[in-house]
C-alpha positions, 0 to 999 in steps of 0.5 A: 027562164034560162040563160043562154050558157046553161042552154048550152051547158044542159041541152048542147054538150060538145057532140055531133055537131061542135065536134064537126064545127071544131073540126072546120075552125081547126082547118080554118087556122090551119091555113091561116098558120099556112098563109104566114109561111108562104107569104114570108118564105116567097119574098127573097124569091120576089126579092131577086125576080122583081129587082127590088131594094131593101126597103122595098122588101121592108115595105111588103112585109111591113104592109102584110102586118097592117093588112092584119090589124085592119082587117081584125078591126073591120072583122069585128064590125062584120061579125056584130052586123052581119054575123059571124058566119058571113065574116068567116066566108068573107074572109076565106073568099077574100084569102082565095082571091088575092091568092090567085091574084098573086099570079098577075103581080108583075110589079112592086105596087100590085104586090103592095096592094096585093100583099095588104089585102092578103093579110087583110083576109088573115086578120078578117078569119083570125078572130072568127075562130075563137069567137064562135067556140066561145059561142057555141060551147059549154063554158067548160071546154071553151079554154081547152078547144080555143086553146086546140084550134089555135094550136092549129096555126102552128100545125098550119106553118108547117103544112105551109112549108110542106107546099112550099117543098113542092114549088120553090127550088130554095129560099132563092128560087122557085114558082112563088106565083104556083106555090100562092095560088095552091095555097088556095085549094084548102081555102076553097075546100073549107068555104064549101065547108063552112057555107054547107056545114056550119050555122050561124051562132044562135047567142049572135042571133039571139043578141040581134033579136032575130028570133026565128033565125035563132030558133032554127039555129038551135034545131038545125043543131039539135038535128044534127045531134040527132035529138029531139028536145022541142025547142019551146022547152029551152027557150033562154033570157037574153 
């Protein structure tokens, strides 16, 4: 009987499914980085438009990161109970809904709530990408690919700045609501890709005792990689 790590090393090297999932995960972290920039760069414009005090602006900024912390805690609970991919999709849905909700924020309190939830969506997705890499890739590849997906948070900040150029006239004027709405387009595309292509973590399914789903997940990856090893030959221990 083989351990799960040996199973991954011997039968699931870095190949088509892993590389495809890596691209999707990099895009998730890219949109997370863009989320950081767009939510920050819009604050001076919001301050002028709504006539907010320095204290109110500080609260808006802080509540985003309070939401991030809360989202990260909730993410772990959700991931362990409901699954990695389900949690990732939930985070993307939250990001899309909150991004569009900014269009309807006309006062401080509604904005405060949406920014808290928007931070929650960021915190909700942040742990999911490295967890999926760790559970899907061979041990020798996990470190470099985890660094790679985290690097795309920085790339996403450039994406957010680039997107801002189309909606903001300067750091103090511009269509910040349009910017936040436009920032949901990439998460929508990623949500579709996650729903269509990513398979629930086999390690999660195994630990949960969901053996039929575990077998189906492995078979799905093997089919995607165009490999024909029968599942019966690669049963692991927990």
